[in-house]
C-alpha positions as CSV (number, residue, x, y, z in Angstrom):
1,M,-0.4,-0.4,-0.2
2,K,1.4,3.5,-1.0
3,A,-0.2,7.1,0.5
4,L,0.8,10.1,-1.0
5,I,0.8,13.0,1.4
6,L,0.2,16.3,0.8
7,S,-0.5,19.8,2.9
8,D,-0.4,23.6,1.9
9,I,-0.6,23.3,-1.5
10,H,-1.9,27.1,-1.4
11,A,-3.1,27.3,-5.6
12,N,0.1,26.0,-6.6
13,Y,-0.2,24.0,-9.8
14,P,3.1,24.0,-10.9
15,A,4.1,22.5,-7.7
16,L,1.7,19.8,-7.3
17,Q,2.0,19.0,-11.2
18,A,5.9,18.4,-10.1
19,V,4.7,15.9,-7.5
20,L,2.3,13.9,-9.3
21,N,4.9,13.4,-12.1
22,Y,7.6,12.3,-9.3
23,E,5.1,9.9,-7.8
24,P,2.6,9.1,-11.0
25,K,1.2,5.4,-8.9
26,Y,-0.5,5.7,-5.4
27,D,-3.4,3.8,-3.8
28,L,-4.5,6.6,-1.6
29,L,-4.2,10.5,-1.6
30,I,-4.5,12.1,1.9
31,F,-4.8,15.6,2.3
32,L,-4.2,17.6,4.9
33,G,-5.7,20.9,4.1
34,D,-4.9,24.8,2.7
35,V,-5.6,24.3,-1.0
36,V,-6.0,28.1,-1.4
37,D,-4.5,31.7,-1.0
38,Y,-1.6,32.7,-2.1
39,G,-0.8,31.4,-5.4
40,P,-2.7,32.0,-8.6
41,H,-4.4,28.2,-9.4
42,P,-7.2,27.8,-6.8
43,K,-9.3,26.3,-9.2
44,E,-7.5,23.9,-11.0
45,C,-5.8,22.8,-7.0
46,L,-9.3,22.6,-5.8
47,T,-10.5,20.5,-9.0
48,F,-7.7,17.9,-8.0
49,V,-8.7,17.3,-4.4
50,K,-12.2,17.3,-4.8
51,E,-11.8,14.8,-7.4
52,N,-8.5,12.8,-5.8
53,A,-8.3,12.7,-2.2
54,D,-9.3,10.0,-0.5
55,Y,-9.1,11.5,2.9
56,Y,-9.1,14.9,3.4
57,V,-9.2,17.9,6.5
58,R,-10.0,21.5,6.3
59,G,-7.1,24.4,6.4
60,N,-7.7,27.6,8.1
61,H,-7.7,29.1,5.0
62,D,-10.0,26.7,3.2
63,N,-12.1,27.5,6.5
64,A,-11.6,31.8,5.7
65,L,-12.9,31.2,2.0
66,G,-15.4,28.8,2.6
67,Y,-16.9,31.0,5.3
68,N,-15.7,34.1,4.4
69,V,-14.4,34.8,8.0
70,D,-10.5,35.3,8.6
71,C,-8.2,33.0,8.6
72,N,-5.8,34.1,11.6
73,C,-2.5,33.9,9.3
74,M,0.7,34.7,10.3
75,G,1.3,38.8,10.7
76,S,3.8,38.6,7.9
77,F,1.4,37.0,5.6
78,R,-2.3,38.6,6.2
79,Q,-2.4,41.2,3.6
80,Y,-1.0,38.4,0.6
81,S,-3.7,36.7,2.1
82,V,-6.9,38.9,2.4
83,E,-6.0,39.9,-1.4
84,T,-5.6,36.5,-2.9
85,R,-8.7,35.3,-0.9
86,N,-10.7,38.0,-2.3
87,W,-9.3,36.9,-5.8
88,H,-9.8,33.2,-5.5
89,S,-13.3,34.2,-4.7
90,T,-14.0,35.2,-7.7
91,L,-12.7,32.0,-9.5
92,L,-14.2,29.6,-7.8
93,S,-17.8,28.3,-8.1
94,K,-20.4,27.8,-5.7
95,D,-20.5,24.2,-5.3
96,D,-16.0,24.7,-4.6
97,I,-17.3,27.1,-2.4
98,E,-19.6,24.4,-0.2
99,F,-16.9,21.7,-0.9
100,L,-14.5,23.9,1.0
101,K,-17.2,24.3,3.9
102,S,-17.3,20.8,3.7
103,M,-13.6,19.6,4.4
104,P,-13.7,18.0,8.0
105,V,-11.6,19.3,10.8
106,L,-10.5,15.9,12.1
107,E,-10.5,12.5,10.2
108,T,-9.2,9.2,10.9
109,A,-7.9,6.7,8.3
110,H,-7.6,2.8,8.3
111,I,-4.4,1.8,6.0
112,D,-2.4,-1.4,6.2
113,D,-4.2,-2.1,9.9
114,K,-2.8,1.0,10.9
115,T,-4.6,4.5,12.0
116,F,-3.9,7.6,10.8
117,F,-5.5,10.7,12.3
118,L,-5.5,14.1,10.6
119,A,-5.7,17.3,11.5
120,H,-4.5,20.6,9.8
121,A,-3.0,22.2,12.5
122,S,-3.3,21.2,16.3
123,P,-4.4,17.0,16.8
124,K,-7.1,19.1,19.0
125,G,-9.0,20.3,16.2
126,N,-7.5,24.1,16.4
127,I,-7.5,25.0,12.9
128,F,-5.1,27.9,13.3
129,K,-3.0,27.2,15.9
130,Y,1.1,27.1,14.6
131,L,3.1,24.0,16.4
132,N,6.7,23.7,15.9
133,E,8.1,20.0,16.3
134,D,9.0,21.0,20.2
135,E,5.1,21.8,20.8
136,I,3.6,19.1,19.4
137,E,3.8,16.4,21.8
138,S,1.1,18.0,24.3
139,E,-1.1,18.3,21.5
140,V,-1.3,14.7,21.0
141,N,-2.2,13.3,24.4
142,N,-5.1,10.7,24.4
143,I,-4.6,10.2,20.4
144,I,-4.9,6.4,19.5
145,A,-3.1,5.8,16.2
146,E,0.2,4.7,15.0
147,Y,0.3,8.2,12.7
148,I,-0.5,11.6,13.6
149,L,-0.5,14.0,10.4
150,V,-0.5,17.4,10.6
151,G,0.6,20.6,8.4
152,H,-0.3,24.2,8.5
153,T,3.9,25.3,9.4
154,H,5.0,24.6,5.7
155,I,7.8,22.9,7.5
156,Q,8.6,18.8,7.3
157,Y,9.4,16.9,9.8
158,K,8.7,13.4,11.8
159,K,8.5,12.7,15.5
160,K,8.6,9.7,17.7
161,I,6.3,10.1,20.5
162,E,6.0,7.2,22.5
163,Y,3.5,5.0,19.9
164,N,2.6,7.8,18.0
165,L,4.7,8.8,14.8
166,V,3.5,13.0,14.2
167,V,4.5,13.6,10.6
168,N,4.1,17.0,8.8
169,P,4.9,16.5,5.0
170,G,5.5,20.1,4.8
171,S,4.3,22.4,2.2
172,V,3.7,22.1,-1.8
173,G,3.2,25.2,-2.5
174,L,4.9,27.3,-0.7
175,A,7.7,26.0,1.3
176,R,9.0,27.7,4.4
177,D,12.1,25.5,4.8
178,G,13.5,26.0,1.0
179,G,11.8,26.7,-2.4
180,Q,11.0,23.4,-3.1
181,A,7.2,21.0,-2.9
182,C,7.3,18.9,0.1
183,Y,5.3,16.3,1.0
184,A,5.5,12.5,2.2
185,I,4.9,9.0,1.1
186,Y,3.7,6.1,3.4
187,E,4.9,2.6,2.2
188,D,4.3,-0.5,3.6
189,G,4.7,0.7,7.0
190,N,7.5,3.4,6.7
191,I,6.8,7.1,6.2
192,Y,9.3,9.0,3.6
193,L,9.8,12.6,3.8
194,K,10.5,14.3,0.4
195,R,10.8,17.3,-1.8
196,I,11.2,18.3,-4.8
197,N,12.1,21.2,-7.5
198,Y,9.2,22.7,-9.4
199,D,8.9,25.4,-12.2
200,V,8.6,27.9,-9.9
201,G,9.4,30.6,-12.5
202,Q,5.8,29.3,-13.9
203,T,4.2,30.2,-11.0
204,I,5.5,33.7,-10.7
205,K,4.6,34.3,-14.1
206,D,1.2,33.2,-13.6
207,L,0.8,35.3,-10.0
208,F,2.2,38.0,-12.0
209,K,-0.6,38.3,-14.6
210,S,-3.2,38.5,-11.5
211,P,-4.8,41.6,-10.2
212,L,-3.2,41.5,-6.9
213,S,-1.2,44.7,-5.8
214,L,2.4,44.7,-6.8
215,S,3.4,44.6,-3.1
216,T,1.7,41.3,-2.6
217,K,3.2,39.8,-5.7
218,E,6.2,41.1,-5.5
219,G,6.2,39.7,-1.8
220,L,4.6,36.4,-2.8
221,K,7.2,36.0,-5.1
222,K,10.3,36.3,-2.4
223,I,8.4,33.5,-1.0
224,L,8.4,31.2,-3.2
225,L,12.1,31.9,-4.2
226,H,12.5,31.4,-0.4
227,K,14.4,34.7,-0.2
228,P,13.4,36.3,3.4
């Protein structure tokens, strides 16, 4: 059994395509939230998740666009989030919005007789809470699952906590720990963290065709190129 584990695509279709080209064969797709905001391709990315994800949860940006509320993102990203979300809301259909609203906050999957617990941010159900690797232990108390999968931070890690393995696959579309597309693979009882190059120039080119302000375009460009 092979499962492809994705998180935080953030409307970056060239990054998503690169992952799918590199991993063309898998049995299950797990998505940990945040398909929209920031990038220039919300429709293409959301359509892929809708049509292919076997298990998925709602991210804070999915929630914000679906329910027209604040995403409570980091202050430095707030302008980019608000502007791209307003734009994305004009590109998605009513059915797309309803799908975002219907995504569960928490989910459980059973694969190879193993239990996978899925959350976007906190395993306790807070979709806004930023947890680094050192803070996750207090959030997994009383969760009975061999694997706990989380996203949100855009930083990859694996951390063993008693009998749980906590895995953050990182961000497909807007990694904070390098300008690559990040994801994870579960296969035959093991989880592997992976990162690959993609055509970031195409993403930036498409972004600059958008109606976003120049300051937001330039800010997102720096993040995509991993230039703090």
